N, C-alpha and C positions, 0 to 999 in steps of 0.2 A: 523769754520774749517770743512773741508770735511773729510769723512772717507776713510780708505784704499781701500775698494772695489770700491768706486767711482773713486778714483785716478787711481787705477790699470785698471779699465774699460776704462778710458779716454786714458791712455797710449796705451792700445791694440787697441782702436778705431783709434788712430793716426797712429799706426804702427802695423797693424794686422799680418804682417809677422814675428814679433819677437816672437810670441807664445801666450799662454793663461795664464791668471791670475792663480796663484797658481802652475803653472808648470814651465814656462820659465821666467815669470815676477811675482814679488811679491813686495809688498809695506808694509813697517812697519814704525811706529812712534818711533823715538829715543827720549825718554823723557829727557835724559841728554843734548843732543845737541839742543833739541826743533826743530827738522827738520825731514822731511820725508826721508826715505832711500829706494831707488829703487834698488831692487835686480834683476839682469839679469843673466841668465844662458844659455849657449849653448854648447852642447857636454861637454867637460871637463873644459870649461872656465866659471868662475864666476866673477861677478863684482858688487860692491855696489857703489851707488852714492847718496850723500846727496843733497836734494832738499829743498830749503827754502820754508817755508809755504806761503810767499807772492807770489812766482812764481807759486806754485801749485794752490793757490786760484785764481789768475788772470785767469789761464787757465780754471779751473773748472767753473768759473763764466762767461766764454765766452768773456772775455775782451782781453786777449792776451795769445796765446799758443806758441808764438815764442820761449821763453826761455825754456819751457819744451820740445818742439819739438827738438830744437837744442841739448839739453842735452841728450835726448834719442837717437837721431841720432848719436851723438858722442859715446855714450856707445855702440851702436850696431856696429859701425865701429871698435871700439877697440876690441870687442869680436870677430869679424870676421877677425881680423888681418889686418885691413886696416887703421892702424894708420898713421897720417900725419908725 
Protein backbone atom coordinates (compact mmCIF):
# COMPACT_ATOMS: atom_id res chain seq x y z
CA UNK A 1 0.00 0.00 0.00
CA UNK A 2 1.19 3.49 -0.79
CA UNK A 3 1.41 6.30 1.70
CA UNK A 4 -0.68 9.45 1.93
CA UNK A 5 2.04 11.75 0.56
CA UNK A 6 2.43 9.63 -2.57
CA UNK A 7 -1.33 9.57 -3.15
CA UNK A 8 -1.72 13.29 -2.52
CA UNK A 9 1.18 14.05 -4.86
CA UNK A 10 -0.42 11.87 -7.57
CA UNK A 11 -3.74 13.71 -7.21
CA UNK A 12 -2.10 17.13 -7.49
CA UNK A 13 -0.04 15.90 -10.45
CA UNK A 14 -3.24 14.86 -12.23
CA UNK A 15 -5.08 18.05 -11.26
CA UNK A 16 -2.54 20.79 -10.44
CA UNK A 17 -5.25 23.46 -10.50
CA UNK A 18 -7.04 22.03 -7.45
CA UNK A 19 -4.31 23.17 -5.10
CA UNK A 20 -1.42 21.94 -3.04
CA UNK A 21 -1.12 18.96 -0.73
CA UNK A 22 -1.76 19.96 2.86
CA UNK A 23 -3.60 23.10 1.83
CA UNK A 24 -6.48 22.41 -0.57
CA UNK A 25 -5.98 18.66 -0.89
CA UNK A 26 -5.21 16.19 1.83
CA UNK A 27 -5.36 12.43 2.09
CA UNK A 28 -5.80 10.30 5.17
CA UNK A 29 -6.30 6.63 5.94
CA UNK A 30 -9.57 5.62 7.59
CA UNK A 31 -8.65 2.59 9.68
CA UNK A 32 -12.28 1.70 10.41
CA UNK A 33 -13.38 1.75 6.75
CA UNK A 34 -10.00 0.51 5.44
CA UNK A 35 -10.14 3.16 2.72
CA UNK A 36 -8.37 6.36 1.78
CA UNK A 37 -10.23 9.61 2.39
CA UNK A 38 -9.51 12.43 -0.03
CA UNK A 39 -10.22 15.82 1.56
CA UNK A 40 -10.77 18.75 -0.80
CA UNK A 41 -11.35 22.32 0.22
CA UNK A 42 -12.06 25.45 -1.80
CA UNK A 43 -13.12 28.71 -0.22
CA UNK A 44 -15.83 27.69 2.29
CA UNK A 45 -16.58 24.37 0.58
CA UNK A 46 -15.21 21.14 2.02
CA UNK A 47 -15.74 17.65 0.70
CA UNK A 48 -14.46 14.23 1.73
CA UNK A 49 -14.48 11.23 -0.55
CA UNK A 50 -13.66 7.61 0.24
CA UNK A 51 -11.33 5.94 -2.24
CA UNK A 52 -10.88 2.18 -2.32
CA UNK A 53 -7.32 1.02 -1.86
CA UNK A 54 -7.45 -1.02 -5.06
CA UNK A 55 -8.38 2.08 -7.10
CA UNK A 56 -5.63 4.11 -5.46
CA UNK A 57 -3.07 1.32 -5.91
CA UNK A 58 -3.88 0.81 -9.60
CA UNK A 59 -3.27 4.47 -10.26
CA UNK A 60 -0.13 4.70 -8.16
CA UNK A 61 1.29 1.63 -9.91
CA UNK A 62 0.69 3.26 -13.32
CA UNK A 63 -1.85 0.63 -14.37
CA UNK A 64 -5.06 2.65 -14.44
CA UNK A 65 -5.80 6.17 -13.21
CA UNK A 66 -9.21 6.48 -14.79
CA UNK A 67 -11.15 5.69 -11.63
CA UNK A 68 -9.14 8.05 -9.45
CA UNK A 69 -9.20 10.76 -12.11
CA UNK A 70 -12.96 10.56 -12.57
CA UNK A 71 -13.56 10.66 -8.84
CA UNK A 72 -11.29 13.67 -8.33
CA UNK A 73 -12.85 15.47 -11.32
CA UNK A 74 -16.32 14.87 -9.88
CA UNK A 75 -15.23 16.13 -6.48
CA UNK A 76 -13.82 19.26 -8.07
CA UNK A 77 -17.02 19.90 -10.03
CA UNK A 78 -19.10 19.46 -6.89
CA UNK A 79 -16.97 21.91 -4.95
CA UNK A 80 -17.10 24.44 -7.78
CA UNK A 81 -20.89 24.14 -7.88
CA UNK A 82 -21.02 22.44 -11.28
CA UNK A 83 -23.07 19.46 -10.20
CA UNK A 84 -24.89 17.41 -12.82
